[in-house]
C-alpha positions in Angstrom: 13.5 11.8 41.9 13.5 8.3 40.2 10.5 7.2 38.7 8.9 3.7 39.3 8.7 1.2 36.4 5.1 0.4 35.5 5.9 -2.2 32.8 9.1 -4.5 32.9 10.2 -7.2 30.7 12.9 -9.5 31.2 14.1 -11.7 28.4 10.6 -12.0 27.1 10.2 -14.4 24.3 7.5 -15.8 22.1 7.7 -18.7 19.8 4.7 -19.7 17.5 4.2 -23.4 16.5 6.5 -24.1 13.6 9.2 -22.5 15.7 8.8 -19.0 14.3 10.4 -16.9 16.9 8.5 -13.6 16.9 10.0 -12.1 20.0 13.6 -12.9 20.9 14.6 -12.5 24.6 14.0 -8.9 24.8 14.0 -6.7 28.1 13.0 -3.3 28.6 11.1 -1.1 31.1 8.6 1.7 30.9 8.5 4.4 33.6 5.0 5.4 35.3 3.7 8.4 33.4 5.8 8.4 30.4 5.0 7.8 26.8 7.0 5.0 25.4 7.3 4.3 21.6 7.9 0.7 20.1 9.1 1.0 16.6 10.0 -1.4 14.2 9.4 -2.8 10.5 6.2 -4.9 9.9 6.6 -8.5 11.6 9.3 -7.3 13.7 7.5 -8.4 17.0 5.7 -5.2 17.9 2.2 -6.5 18.2 3.2 -9.9 19.5 5.0 -7.9 22.5 1.9 -6.0 23.1 -0.4 -9.0 23.1 1.7 -10.7 25.5 1.9 -7.6 27.8 -1.9 -7.6 27.6 -2.4 -11.1 28.4 -3.8 -12.0 24.9 -0.7 -14.1 23.7 1.1 -16.4 25.9 4.6 -16.0 27.1 7.1 -18.8 25.6 9.8 -17.9 28.2 10.8 -14.9 30.1 8.7 -12.6 32.6 6.8 -9.4 32.3 5.1 -7.3 35.0 2.4 -4.8 34.2 1.7 -2.3 37.2 3.4 -4.6 39.5 1.6 -7.7 38.5 2.9 -10.7 36.8 1.4 -11.0 33.5 1.3 -14.8 33.5 0.3 -15.4 37.1 -2.3 -12.7 37.5 -3.8 -12.0 34.0 -7.1 -10.7 35.5 -5.3 -8.0 37.6 -3.2 -6.9 34.6 -6.6 -6.3 32.5 -8.1 -4.2 35.1 -5.5 -1.7 34.8 -4.8 -1.4 31.1 -6.7 0.0 28.2 -6.0 -1.3 24.8 -6.6 0.4 21.2 -5.6 -2.4 18.7 -5.0 -2.0 15.1 -8.4 -3.7 14.3 -11.7 -1.5 14.8 -13.7 -3.7 17.1 -16.6 -1.5 17.8 -20.0 -3.1 17.0 -21.5 -1.4 13.8 -25.1 -1.8 14.7 -24.8 -0.1 18.1 -24.4 3.5 18.5 -21.3 5.4 19.9 -22.7 5.6 23.3 -23.9 2.0 23.5 -20.5 0.8 22.4 -18.9 2.7 25.2 -21.4 1.3 27.8 -20.9 -2.0 26.6 -17.2 -1.9 27.3 -18.0 -0.3 30.6 -20.1 -3.2 31.8 -17.3 -5.6 30.7 -15.0 -3.7 33.1 -17.5 -3.6 35.7 -18.2 0.1 35.6 -21.9 0.4 36.1 -24.8 2.9 36.6 -24.6 6.6 36.6 -20.8 6.3 37.0 -20.5 4.6 33.6 -22.9 7.0 31.7 -21.2 10.1 33.2 -17.8 8.8 32.3 -19.0 7.9 28.7 -20.3 11.2 28.1 -17.1 12.8 29.3 -15.0 10.5 26.9 -17.3 11.2 23.9 -16.7 15.0 24.7 -12.8 14.4 24.9 -12.9 12.7 21.4 -15.4 15.1 19.8 -17.9 12.5 19.3 -20.7 13.9 21.5 -22.7 15.1 18.7 -22.7 11.6 17.1 -23.2 9.6 20.4 -26.7 8.5 19.1 -25.6 7.4 15.4 -24.9 3.8 14.8 -21.1 3.3 14.2 -21.7 1.9 10.7 -22.4 5.5 9.8 -18.9 6.7 11.2 -16.0 7.7 9.2 -12.7 5.9 9.6 -11.5 8.9 11.8 -14.6 8.6 14.0 -14.1 5.1 14.5 -10.6 5.4 15.5 -11.7 8.2 18.0 -14.5 6.0 19.4 -12.1 3.2 19.9 -9.9 5.3 21.9 -12.8 6.3 24.1 -13.5 2.6 24.5 -10.2 1.8 25.8 -10.4 4.7 28.3 -13.8 3.8 29.9 -12.4 2.3 33.1 -9.7 4.7 33.7 -6.7 2.5 33.2 -3.2 3.2 34.3 -1.7 2.1 31.1 -3.0 2.7 27.6 -1.6 0.5 24.8 -1.9 1.8 21.3 -1.1 -0.4 18.3 -0.9 1.9 15.3 -4.0 4.0 16.4 -3.6 6.7 13.5 -2.8 4.2 10.7 -4.5 5.3 7.5 -5.9 8.7 9.1 -5.6 12.1 7.5 -3.2 14.5 9.0 -5.7 16.4 10.7 -7.4 13.5 12.5 -3.9 12.2 13.4 -3.0 15.4 15.0 -6.1 15.6 16.9 -5.7 11.9 18.4 -2.4 12.8 19.5 -3.9 16.0 21.1 -6.0 13.9 23.1 -3.1 11.5 24.2 -0.9 14.3 25.3 -3.7 16.0 27.4 -4.4 12.5 29.1 -0.6 12.0 29.7 0.0 15.5 31.1 -3.1 16.0 33.0 -3.9 12.5 34.3 -0.4 10.8 34.2 -1.5 8.2 31.9 1.3 5.9 31.0 1.2 5.3 27.1 2.8 2.3 25.3 2.5 3.2 21.5 3.5 1.8 18.1 3.4 3.8 15.1 4.4 3.9 11.4 4.7 7.7 11.7 8.2 8.4 13.1 7.6 12.2 13.3 4.7 11.2 15.8 7.2 9.3 17.9 9.9 11.8 17.8 7.5 14.7 18.9 5.4 12.6 21.5 7.5 10.0 23.0 9.9 10.3 26.1 11.6 7.2 25.0 11.6 4.7 22.1 12.9 1.4 21.3 13.4 0.0 18.0 12.9 -3.7 17.4 13.7 -5.8 14.4 13.4 -9.6 13.8 12.1 -9.8 17.3 15.2 -8.2 19.0 15.4 -4.8 20.4 18.3 -2.9 18.6 18.4 0.4 20.3 16.4 2.3 22.8 16.7 5.7 24.6 15.1 9.2 24.1 14.6 10.4 20.5 17.3 12.9 21.0 19.8 10.4 22.3 19.0 8.1 19.4 19.5 10.7 16.8 22.8 11.6 18.3 23.8 7.9 17.4 23.9 8.9 13.7 26.3 11.8 14.2 24.1 14.6 15.4 23.6 17.7 13.3 24.9 18.6 9.9 26.1 22.2 9.8 27.0 23.6 6.2 29.0 26.8 6.0 30.1 28.4 2.7 32.8 31.2 2.6 33.1 33.6 -0.2 36.9 32.9 -0.4 39.9 32.3 1.8 42.3 29.6 3.0 41.3 26.1 4.0 40.1 26.1 7.7 39.3 22.4 8.0 42.0 21.9 10.7 40.4 25.1 12.6 36.9 23.5 12.5 38.0 20.1 13.5 39.9 21.7 16.8 36.4 22.9 18.0 35.0 20.6 20.8 32.3 18.3 19.9 33.0 18.7 16.2 33.0 14.9 14.8 33.9 15.5 11.2 34.5 18.0 8.6 34.4 17.7 4.7 35.4 20.6 2.5 34.2 21.2 -1.2 35.5 24.3 -2.8 34.7 27.1 -0.3 31.8 24.9 1.3 32.4 22.9 4.7 30.0 20.1 5.9 30.4 19.8 9.6 29.0 16.9 11.8 28.3 17.6 15.5 26.3 16.5 18.3 24.4 20.0 18.6 24.7 22.9 16.3 23.6 25.3 19.1 26.6 24.5 21.2 29.2 24.7 18.7 27.9 27.3 16.2 29.0 30.5 18.4 32.7 29.3 18.6 32.7 28.5 14.7 31.3 31.9 13.8 33.5 33.8 16.1 36.6 31.8 14.7 35.8 32.5 11.0 35.2 36.2 11.9 38.5 36.5 13.6 40.3 35.0 10.6 38.9 37.9 8.6 36.7 35.5 6.4 33.2 36.2 5.2 30.4 33.7 5.6 28.3 33.5 2.3 25.8 31.1 3.5 25.2 28.9 6.6 22.4 26.2 7.2 22.1 23.0 9.3 20.0 20.0 9.5 19.0 17.9 12.3 18.9 14.1 12.2 15.6 12.5 12.3 14.3 9.0 13.8 13.9 7.9 10.3 17.8 8.2 9.8 18.1 6.2 13.0 15.7 3.5 11.8 17.5 3.2 8.6 20.8 2.9 10.3 19.5 0.1 12.6 17.3 -1.8 10.5 18.7 -1.2 7.1 15.6 0.1 5.8 13.5 3.5 6.1 10.3 3.3 7.9 8.7 4.9 4.6 9.7 2.0 2.6 7.5 -0.2 4.8 4.2 -1.3 3.4 1.3 -0.2 5.7 -0.3 -3.7 5.6 0.9 -6.5 7.4 3.5 -8.7 6.2 2.7 -12.5 5.0 4.8 -13.9 8.0 3.2 -11.5 10.5 -0.5 -12.5 9.3 0.6 -16.1 9.5 1.8 -15.5 13.2 -1.6 -14.1 13.9 -3.4 -17.0 12.7 -1.1 -19.4 14.5 -1.7 -17.7 17.6 -5.5 -17.9 17.3 -5.4 -21.5 16.5 -3.5 -22.3 19.7 
């Protein structure tokens, strides 16, 4: 059964004053109930795209619909069905955790007992029920991030936008944050549109990802599909001795390439699991002995490197100068 697209962008473009093209005619869709990752270097257009979909930034040209509503024509209806967890921490330091969530509830027209029950449930979800009465200025960075998540969920949105929600968090807090997200996605069917600097997060969490660079989407697909683009797995077999079996290995279906060094063979193939039985059986039939066998799977970082020419790990966690200038320009418009 085909799923409904809950987000659709067609030739979406954003040009700032000064003719800076932050997003350059991109088209993509997000299916209802999936976790969609939007990846790219700093200043690539990720946050600008999110801001256009959230109705915060104007669209220069092209079209976007969110939950069936045209972003430009019906921004209020779009805002009713989305939750946003931005990079910036926006909670009021002088209010406590519960007060911050209830303030957001009022802004989204969630009131009375319903608002308070929903706020209590969310504080429990993000493990902040014990700190609900404390002022936010006493919270740690991880606690603030978790509160931000609860604030974005108070009105039970259909879609949650997460812009670098775990940036700067320790591994334990990051893991906990994504446990919350996975639970909401699986149990409530929440659609999640996320950006992250941690590619292992996108690999493990996302149904599909798109990589954007210089305002243009370079590739998109499931993590496994994108990793297959760089040649799939690398299987290394070392024999004790024997003749050259390069031609035999190349004859096995799906094997892309074989490189021999002495008695070691480096084999590139889409999936080791499919070809390994035939390789081992063939080597054994030839009366050869395998000394060592190992394989590695490609990572999204390798895909990112191939597509953008740089590793995500080389990217500075801070915003690039051009990106900051774009934000300033947008706020001055």
